[in-house]
C-alpha positions in Angstrom: -0.1 0.0 -0.2 1.2 3.5 -1.2 2.0 5.9 1.9 0.6 9.4 2.0 4.7 10.3 1.8 5.0 8.2 -1.1 2.3 9.2 -3.5 3.8 13.2 -2.6 7.0 12.0 -3.5 5.9 10.9 -7.1 3.9 13.6 -8.1 6.9 15.8 -7.4 8.7 13.4 -9.6 6.4 13.5 -11.8 5.7 17.3 -11.8 9.3 17.8 -12.2 9.6 15.2 -15.3 6.8 17.8 -17.0 8.6 20.7 -16.1 11.7 19.6 -18.2 9.7 18.4 -21.0 8.0 22.1 -21.1 11.4 23.6 -20.8 12.7 21.8 -23.8 15.9 21.2 -23.1 16.6 24.6 -22.2 18.9 25.1 -19.2 18.3 26.9 -16.4 21.0 28.6 -14.0 21.0 29.8 -10.5 22.1 31.9 -8.9 24.4 30.3 -5.9 24.6 32.4 -2.8 28.2 34.2 -2.5 30.7 32.2 -0.3 32.3 33.3 2.7 36.0 34.1 3.6 37.7 30.3 4.2 37.8 31.0 8.3 36.6 34.1 8.3 33.8 32.6 10.6 30.8 35.4 11.3 32.4 38.4 10.2 29.4 40.4 11.4 30.0 39.3 14.9 33.8 40.0 14.8 33.3 43.3 13.7 30.5 43.9 16.5 33.4 42.6 19.2 36.4 44.6 17.9 37.4 47.4 20.8 37.0 51.5 19.0 40.1 53.5 20.3 41.4 57.3 18.6 45.0 55.5 16.7 47.5 55.3 18.7 51.1 57.0 18.9 53.5 56.3 16.8 56.8 56.6 18.7 58.8 53.9 19.1 57.7 52.6 15.9 60.1 50.6 13.4 59.4 48.0 11.7 62.0 46.4 13.5 60.6 45.8 15.8 58.2 43.6 13.7 61.2 40.8 13.0 60.8 39.6 9.2 60.4 37.9 6.8 61.1 34.1 8.9 62.9 31.3 7.4 61.0 28.4 6.3 63.9 25.9 4.9 67.2 26.6 3.7 67.6 29.6 1.9 63.7 30.3 2.5 62.0 32.5 4.4 58.1 33.6 4.6 58.5 35.8 1.5 58.8 32.7 -0.7 56.1 30.9 0.9 53.6 33.1 0.0 54.5 33.8 -3.7 54.5 30.1 -3.9 50.9 29.8 -2.7 49.7 32.7 -4.0 50.8 32.2 -7.7 51.2 29.9 -10.5 53.7 28.3 -12.9 56.0 29.1 -9.9 59.9 28.0 -10.8 62.5 27.5 -7.8 66.2 27.8 -7.5 66.5 25.5 -4.6 63.5 26.9 -3.0 64.0 30.1 -3.8 60.7 31.6 -6.2 62.2 33.3 -9.6 59.9 33.0 -11.7 55.7 32.7 -12.1 52.3 34.6 -12.4 50.3 36.1 -9.7 47.2 38.0 -10.0 47.2 40.9 -7.9 44.0 40.9 -6.4 44.2 44.5 -5.6 44.6 45.8 -8.6 43.8 43.4 -11.4 47.6 43.2 -12.9 49.2 40.2 -14.1 52.7 40.3 -12.5 55.3 37.3 -13.9 58.4 38.7 -12.3 58.8 37.9 -8.5 60.8 41.5 -7.8 57.3 43.2 -9.1 55.3 41.3 -6.4 55.8 42.5 -2.5 54.0 40.5 0.0 51.7 43.0 1.8 50.2 42.7 5.0 46.9 43.0 5.5 47.0 44.6 8.5 49.9 47.2 8.2 52.5 47.2 10.6 52.3 50.6 11.6 48.4 50.2 11.7 49.2 47.4 14.0 51.4 49.6 16.4 49.0 52.1 16.6 46.0 49.9 17.1 47.6 47.5 20.5 50.8 46.2 19.3 53.0 49.0 20.0 52.2 47.5 24.0 53.6 43.6 22.6 57.4 42.2 22.7 59.0 41.8 19.5 58.1 37.9 19.3 54.5 38.5 19.8 55.3 41.3 17.2 57.4 38.8 14.9 54.6 36.9 15.0 52.4 38.8 13.8 54.7 40.2 11.0 55.0 36.3 9.6 51.3 35.1 9.9 50.9 32.2 7.7 47.5 31.1 9.5 45.5 34.0 9.4 44.9 35.8 5.6 47.3 38.6 6.9 49.6 37.7 3.9 49.1 38.0 0.6 50.7 38.7 -2.6 49.8 41.6 -4.4 51.8 44.3 -7.3 54.2 46.0 -6.2 52.3 49.3 -6.9 49.0 48.7 -4.9 50.8 47.6 -1.8 52.6 51.2 -1.6 49.4 52.6 -3.0 47.9 51.2 -0.1 50.9 52.0 2.6 49.6 51.9 5.9 46.5 53.3 5.4 43.2 51.6 6.7 39.9 51.2 5.2 38.4 54.3 5.9 41.4 56.0 4.5 42.3 53.3 1.3 40.4 50.4 0.1 41.6 48.1 -3.2 40.8 49.7 -6.8 39.2 46.2 -7.5 35.7 46.5 -6.0 34.7 43.1 -6.3 37.2 42.0 -4.1 35.7 44.6 -1.1 33.9 41.7 0.9 37.3 39.2 0.7 39.4 42.2 1.6 36.7 43.9 4.6 36.5 40.4 6.1 40.4 39.1 5.9 40.9 42.6 7.7 38.3 42.3 10.1 39.8 38.5 11.0 43.2 39.5 12.0 41.9 42.5 14.0 40.0 39.8 15.9 42.0 37.2 16.3 45.4 39.8 17.1 43.1 42.2 19.4 43.8 45.3 17.6 41.4 48.3 17.9 39.8 50.3 15.5 38.8 53.5 15.2 35.0 54.7 14.6 35.9 55.8 10.7 38.0 52.1 10.1 35.0 50.3 11.8 32.1 52.1 9.8 34.3 51.7 6.4 34.2 47.8 7.2 30.6 47.9 8.0 30.4 49.9 5.0 32.4 47.6 2.8 30.2 44.6 4.3 27.2 45.9 3.8 26.8 43.8 0.4 28.2 40.8 1.1 25.6 38.1 1.9 27.2 36.0 4.2 28.6 38.6 6.0 26.6 38.5 9.2 25.0 35.1 8.6 24.9 32.8 12.2 
């Protein structure tokens, strides 16, 4: 004896078959929701949890207070690791990256010479200093500067990295607007993990950038 649920399933299958015939083989495209960055978690909650504070002093700041790049193998360092991770058609000399192809997500530029690629700190070292890292010791600052676990290091064109400088998202955004969701999410992820503060203008800019990202506030 057929159950009601079985009858409903049969009816649904029959309807699907009829629709397929009516469409005459036309392909139907369904828009997929925007996927969140890997490891981003609930970015909206992370942003809300960031402490808002005025930017601190630059007194005592030096890039040397953030020791980088750490060794990652014989004659190789964190820079080589990021170049290899973010590039395609990589050529090595030993474990040093000597050639490859990189698409700079900040500005859409293609780069084939490693010397034209900068490894950007998503949250710049000077910004980190002003937002809490001045209170750390050099070992912790080194951990931050060489963080390969969070989205803190990314291979981009030298020109876009230098245009960014030490500016936060209220002062500079990637020219490539399609990258804004990922950029804002990664910035929040790094600041949240390292317990760095944000200015009110910085937090507003991040909120604005995330507003159109369908996954940004999803539980």
